[in-house]
N, CA, C and O atoms as a GROMACS GRO file, in nm:
protein
  280
    1MET      N    1  -0.929   0.024  -4.968
    1MET     CA    2  -1.006   0.014  -4.792
    1MET      C    3  -1.133  -0.065  -4.807
    1MET      O    4  -1.186  -0.136  -4.721
    2ASN      N    5  -1.169  -0.043  -4.917
    2ASN     CA    6  -1.334  -0.157  -4.906
    2ASN      C    7  -1.245  -0.271  -4.922
    2ASN      O    8  -1.279  -0.339  -4.825
    3GLU      N    9  -1.139  -0.348  -4.990
    3GLU     CA   10  -1.062  -0.440  -5.002
    3GLU      C   11  -1.104  -0.492  -4.874
    3GLU      O   12  -1.206  -0.554  -4.846
    4LYS      N   13  -0.978  -0.445  -4.779
    4LYS     CA   14  -0.957  -0.488  -4.690
    4LYS      C   15  -1.082  -0.558  -4.586
    4LYS      O   16  -1.090  -0.669  -4.535
    5LYS      N   17  -1.183  -0.425  -4.582
    5LYS     CA   18  -1.313  -0.457  -4.528
    5LYS      C   19  -1.360  -0.609  -4.538
    5LYS      O   20  -1.392  -0.692  -4.452
    6GLU      N   21  -1.349  -0.611  -4.702
    6GLU     CA   22  -1.422  -0.747  -4.760
    6GLU      C   23  -1.316  -0.919  -4.664
    6GLU      O   24  -1.354  -1.018  -4.602
    7ASP      N   25  -1.199  -0.872  -4.698
    7ASP     CA   26  -1.085  -0.965  -4.652
    7ASP      C   27  -1.102  -0.996  -4.499
    7ASP      O   28  -1.126  -1.114  -4.473
    8LEU      N   29  -1.095  -0.919  -4.406
    8LEU     CA   30  -1.170  -0.905  -4.302
    8LEU      C   31  -1.251  -1.032  -4.228
    8LEU      O   32  -1.232  -1.122  -4.145
    9THR      N   33  -1.384  -0.963  -4.338
    9THR     CA   34  -1.528  -1.010  -4.302
    9THR      C   35  -1.488  -1.203  -4.396
    9THR      O   36  -1.542  -1.313  -4.384
   10LEU      N   37  -1.412  -1.170  -4.452
   10LEU     CA   38  -1.461  -1.300  -4.546
   10LEU      C   39  -1.310  -1.403  -4.396
   10LEU      O   40  -1.333  -1.512  -4.344
   11ASP      N   41  -1.239  -1.356  -4.383
   11ASP     CA   42  -1.167  -1.452  -4.289
   11ASP      C   43  -1.221  -1.414  -4.184
   11ASP      O   44  -1.151  -1.484  -4.112
   12LEU      N   45  -1.289  -1.358  -4.110
   12LEU     CA   46  -1.409  -1.366  -4.013
   12LEU      C   47  -1.470  -1.486  -3.986
   12LEU      O   48  -1.470  -1.568  -3.894
   13LYS      N   49  -1.539  -1.469  -4.129
   13LYS     CA   50  -1.614  -1.595  -4.158
   13LYS      C   51  -1.598  -1.735  -4.146
   13LYS      O   52  -1.670  -1.822  -4.097
   14ALA      N   53  -1.454  -1.737  -4.217
   14ALA     CA   54  -1.406  -1.876  -4.245
   14ALA      C   55  -1.357  -1.895  -4.098
   14ALA      O   56  -1.354  -2.006  -4.046
   15LEU      N   57  -1.322  -1.790  -4.041
   15LEU     CA   58  -1.242  -1.864  -3.907
   15LEU      C   59  -1.404  -1.911  -3.778
   15LEU      O   60  -1.404  -1.995  -3.688
   16LYS      N   61  -1.517  -1.819  -3.822
   16LYS     CA   62  -1.636  -1.869  -3.724
   16LYS      C   63  -1.650  -2.046  -3.798
   16LYS      O   64  -1.655  -2.140  -3.720
   17GLU      N   65  -1.654  -2.066  -3.920
   17GLU     CA   66  -1.699  -2.167  -3.979
   17GLU      C   67  -1.588  -2.268  -3.956
   17GLU      O   68  -1.634  -2.382  -3.950
   18GLN      N   69  -1.435  -2.261  -3.938
   18GLN     CA   70  -1.342  -2.344  -3.897
   18GLN      C   71  -1.385  -2.362  -3.769
   18GLN      O   72  -1.354  -2.480  -3.754
   19GLU      N   73  -1.432  -2.330  -3.671
   19GLU     CA   74  -1.429  -2.304  -3.505
   19GLU      C   75  -1.565  -2.353  -3.484
   19GLU      O   76  -1.606  -2.369  -3.369
   20SER      N   77  -1.637  -2.378  -3.584
   20SER     CA   78  -1.784  -2.448  -3.551
   20SER      C   79  -1.751  -2.627  -3.604
   20SER      O   80  -1.791  -2.732  -3.553
   21ARG      N   81  -1.668  -2.606  -3.721
   21ARG     CA   82  -1.612  -2.761  -3.737
   21ARG      C   83  -1.558  -2.833  -3.632
   21ARG      O   84  -1.569  -2.953  -3.610
   22LYS      N   85  -1.490  -2.736  -3.558
   22LYS     CA   86  -1.403  -2.788  -3.452
   22LYS      C   87  -1.469  -2.845  -3.348
   22LYS      O   88  -1.450  -2.961  -3.312
   23ARG      N   89  -1.553  -2.760  -3.294
   23ARG     CA   90  -1.634  -2.754  -3.205
   23ARG      C   91  -1.782  -2.914  -3.260
   23ARG      O   92  -1.834  -3.010  -3.203
   24ILE      N   93  -1.786  -2.874  -3.346
   24ILE     CA   94  -1.910  -3.013  -3.350
   24ILE      C   95  -1.814  -3.147  -3.352
   24ILE      O   96  -1.863  -3.245  -3.296
   25SER      N   97  -1.667  -3.166  -3.416
   25SER     CA   98  -1.594  -3.287  -3.415
   25SER      C   99  -1.549  -3.326  -3.318
   25SER      O  100  -1.542  -3.448  -3.308
   26LYS      N  101  -1.498  -3.240  -3.199
   26LYS     CA  102  -1.470  -3.279  -3.088
   26LYS      C  103  -1.596  -3.280  -3.008
   26LYS      O  104  -1.578  -3.360  -2.917
   27GLY      N  105  -1.760  -3.208  -2.997
   27GLY     CA  106  -1.831  -3.293  -2.901
   27GLY      C  107  -1.897  -3.394  -2.958
   27GLY      O  108  -1.988  -3.444  -2.891
   28TYR      N  109  -1.871  -3.448  -3.090
   28TYR     CA  110  -1.883  -3.575  -3.112
   28TYR      C  111  -1.799  -3.698  -3.085
   28TYR      O  112  -1.838  -3.815  -3.085
   29MET      N  113  -1.705  -3.662  -3.067
   29MET     CA  114  -1.580  -3.709  -2.998
   29MET      C  115  -1.614  -3.772  -2.832
   29MET      O  116  -1.626  -3.887  -2.789
   30TRP      N  117  -1.622  -3.650  -2.774
   30TRP     CA  118  -1.693  -3.664  -2.638
   30TRP      C  119  -1.762  -3.764  -2.611
   30TRP      O  120  -1.743  -3.860  -2.537
   31ALA      N  121  -1.884  -3.720  -2.710
   31ALA     CA  122  -1.987  -3.833  -2.700
   31ALA      C  123  -1.957  -3.966  -2.727
   31ALA      O  124  -2.002  -4.057  -2.658
   32LEU      N  125  -1.864  -3.988  -2.848
   32LEU     CA  126  -1.831  -4.170  -2.851
   32LEU      C  127  -1.783  -4.192  -2.748
   32LEU      O  128  -1.846  -4.281  -2.691
   33PHE      N  129  -1.651  -4.134  -2.658
   33PHE     CA  130  -1.596  -4.118  -2.578
   33PHE      C  131  -1.633  -4.203  -2.453
   33PHE      O  132  -1.590  -4.310  -2.411
   34CYS      N  133  -1.772  -4.075  -2.387
   34CYS     CA  134  -1.891  -4.111  -2.287
   34CYS      C  135  -1.949  -4.241  -2.336
   34CYS      O  136  -1.911  -4.336  -2.267
   35ALA      N  137  -2.031  -4.273  -2.435
   35ALA     CA  138  -2.073  -4.388  -2.463
   35ALA      C  139  -1.996  -4.505  -2.406
   35ALA      O  140  -2.044  -4.587  -2.327
   36VAL      N  141  -1.876  -4.505  -2.452
   36VAL     CA  142  -1.773  -4.621  -2.476
   36VAL      C  143  -1.741  -4.653  -2.339
   36VAL      O  144  -1.697  -4.762  -2.302
   37PHE      N  145  -1.762  -4.572  -2.277
   37PHE     CA  146  -1.677  -4.565  -2.129
   37PHE      C  147  -1.845  -4.592  -2.027
   37PHE      O  148  -1.846  -4.646  -1.917
   38TRP      N  149  -1.957  -4.546  -2.091
   38TRP     CA  150  -2.053  -4.625  -2.016
   38TRP      C  151  -2.098  -4.743  -2.039
   38TRP      O  152  -2.139  -4.823  -1.954
   39GLY      N  153  -2.091  -4.761  -2.176
   39GLY     CA  154  -2.090  -4.901  -2.195
   39GLY      C  155  -2.003  -5.036  -2.116
   39GLY      O  156  -2.046  -5.140  -2.066
   40ILE      N  157  -1.862  -4.983  -2.131
   40ILE     CA  158  -1.757  -5.040  -2.042
   40ILE      C  159  -1.812  -5.074  -1.860
   40ILE      O  160  -1.816  -5.171  -1.783
   41TRP      N  161  -1.840  -4.964  -1.859
   41TRP     CA  162  -1.889  -4.973  -1.710
   41TRP      C  163  -2.056  -5.036  -1.643
   41TRP      O  164  -2.086  -5.060  -1.526
   42TYR      N  165  -2.130  -5.049  -1.757
   42TYR     CA  166  -2.272  -5.058  -1.777
   42TYR      C  167  -2.280  -5.221  -1.687
   42TYR      O  168  -2.336  -5.222  -1.578
   43LEU      N  169  -2.227  -5.332  -1.737
   43LEU     CA  170  -2.233  -5.452  -1.633
   43LEU      C  171  -2.175  -5.462  -1.540
   43LEU      O  172  -2.246  -5.475  -1.440
   44PRO      N  173  -2.070  -5.461  -1.523
   44PRO     CA  174  -2.010  -5.400  -1.381
   44PRO      C  175  -2.039  -5.324  -1.262
   44PRO      O  176  -1.996  -5.340  -1.147
   45GLY      N  177  -2.125  -5.234  -1.314
   45GLY     CA  178  -2.150  -5.147  -1.260
   45GLY      C  179  -2.324  -5.195  -1.210
   45GLY      O  180  -2.342  -5.190  -1.088
   46THR      N  181  -2.413  -5.226  -1.271
   46THR     CA  182  -2.528  -5.272  -1.258
   46THR      C  183  -2.488  -5.414  -1.160
   46THR      O  184  -2.570  -5.447  -1.075
   47VAL      N  185  -2.349  -5.500  -1.177
   47VAL     CA  186  -2.391  -5.610  -1.063
   47VAL      C  187  -2.350  -5.532  -0.892
   47VAL      O  188  -2.394  -5.554  -0.780
   48ILE      N  189  -2.230  -5.422  -0.951
   48ILE     CA  190  -2.264  -5.396  -0.798
   48ILE      C  191  -2.357  -5.338  -0.727
   48ILE      O  192  -2.379  -5.372  -0.611
   49TRP      N  193  -2.423  -5.243  -0.788
   49TRP     CA  194  -2.559  -5.212  -0.708
   49TRP      C  195  -2.682  -5.260  -0.681
   49TRP      O  196  -2.775  -5.214  -0.614
   50VAL      N  197  -2.665  -5.405  -0.773
   50VAL     CA  198  -2.852  -5.459  -0.769
   50VAL      C  199  -2.742  -5.610  -0.688
   50VAL      O  200  -2.777  -5.658  -0.580
   51LEU      N  201  -2.643  -5.651  -0.746
   51LEU     CA  202  -2.658  -5.790  -0.612
   51LEU      C  203  -2.596  -5.769  -0.492
   51LEU      O  204  -2.512  -5.681  -0.474
   52ASN      N  205  -2.635  -5.846  -0.411
   52ASN     CA  206  -2.590  -5.839  -0.219
   52ASN      C  207  -2.472  -5.869  -0.245
   52ASN      O  208  -2.423  -5.929  -0.341
   53PRO      N  209  -2.433  -5.829  -0.164
   53PRO     CA  210  -2.244  -5.869  -0.142
   53PRO      C  211  -2.230  -6.059  -0.105
   53PRO      O  212  -2.302  -6.147  -0.058
   54PHE      N  213  -2.104  -6.046  -0.155
   54PHE     CA  214  -2.091  -6.204  -0.150
   54PHE      C  215  -2.018  -6.295  -0.016
   54PHE      O  216  -1.991  -6.415  -0.011
   55ASP      N  217  -2.003  -6.216   0.058
   55ASP     CA  218  -1.963  -6.210   0.176
   55ASP      C  219  -2.082  -6.277   0.288
   55ASP      O  220  -2.194  -6.232   0.262
   56CYS      N  221  -2.082  -6.344   0.371
   56CYS     CA  222  -2.175  -6.415   0.441
   56CYS      C  223  -2.192  -6.388   0.559
   56CYS      O  224  -2.275  -6.451   0.624
   57SER      N  225  -2.114  -6.282   0.620
   57SER     CA  226  -2.129  -6.259   0.726
   57SER      C  227  -2.271  -6.268   0.822
   57SER      O  228  -2.302  -6.310   0.933
   58GLU      N  229  -2.313  -6.222   0.746
   58GLU     CA  230  -2.475  -6.174   0.804
   58GLU      C  231  -2.537  -6.338   0.812
   58GLU      O  232  -2.615  -6.354   0.906
   59GLN      N  233  -2.520  -6.422   0.754
   59GLN     CA  234  -2.605  -6.527   0.742
   59GLN      C  235  -2.510  -6.602   0.888
   59GLN      O  236  -2.574  -6.656   0.978
   60LEU      N  237  -2.372  -6.595   0.892
   60LEU     CA  238  -2.288  -6.701   0.986
   60LEU      C  239  -2.334  -6.618   1.141
   60LEU      O  240  -2.337  -6.678   1.249
   61ARG      N  241  -2.371  -6.452   1.120
   61ARG     CA  242  -2.423  -6.434   1.268
   61ARG      C  243  -2.508  -6.451   1.315
   61ARG      O  244  -2.519  -6.445   1.437
   62LYS      N  245  -2.626  -6.487   1.212
   62LYS     CA  246  -2.797  -6.584   1.234
   62LYS      C  247  -2.721  -6.672   1.276
   62LYS      O  248  -2.758  -6.683   1.393
   63GLN      N  249  -2.640  -6.741   1.261
   63GLN     CA  250  -2.639  -6.940   1.310
   63GLN      C  251  -2.578  -6.947   1.408
   63GLN      O  252  -2.606  -7.033   1.491
   64THR      N  253  -2.476  -6.859   1.426
   64THR     CA  254  -2.410  -6.862   1.522
   64THR      C  255  -2.502  -6.862   1.691
   64THR      O  256  -2.494  -6.936   1.789
   65GLU      N  257  -2.603  -6.711   1.654
   65GLU     CA  258  -2.657  -6.659   1.754
   65GLU      C  259  -2.800  -6.772   1.759
   65GLU      O  260  -2.880  -6.779   1.853
   66MET      N  261  -2.804  -6.842   1.653
   66MET     CA  262  -2.944  -6.958   1.697
   66MET      C  263  -2.853  -7.070   1.722
   66MET      O  264  -2.907  -7.164   1.782
   67GLY      N  265  -2.729  -7.086   1.693
   67GLY     CA  266  -2.664  -7.206   1.817
   67GLY      C  267  -2.597  -7.210   1.932
   67GLY      O  268  -2.550  -7.308   1.989
   68SER      N  269  -2.595  -7.066   1.973
   68SER     CA  270  -2.578  -7.036   2.097
   68SER      C  271  -2.699  -7.050   2.212
   68SER      O  272  -2.687  -7.064   2.334
   69LEU      N  273  -2.854  -7.041   2.106
   69LEU     CA  274  -2.943  -7.036   2.213
   69LEU      C  275  -2.976  -7.166   2.209
   69LEU      O  276  -3.064  -7.200   2.288
   70LEU      N  277  -2.942  -7.224   2.159
   70LEU     CA  278  -3.019  -7.422   2.151
   70LEU      C  279  -2.902  -7.445   2.243
   70LEU      O  280  -2.880  -7.558   2.287
   0.00000   0.00000   0.00000
């Protein structure tokens, strides 16, 4: 009976240690995954949010308004 308790506690400890290793491994994989995709998105995302739009509709509207006033 005492041997079964020891085996059970050893099995539980081994399972806890194995689960801990899996979680740490998956955590590092998720961190790497997120870092790679953040890096891929960093430059285009910055361009989208920082630069003004490339269409000239506002400039054309101002030019036509000024032209119609002349």
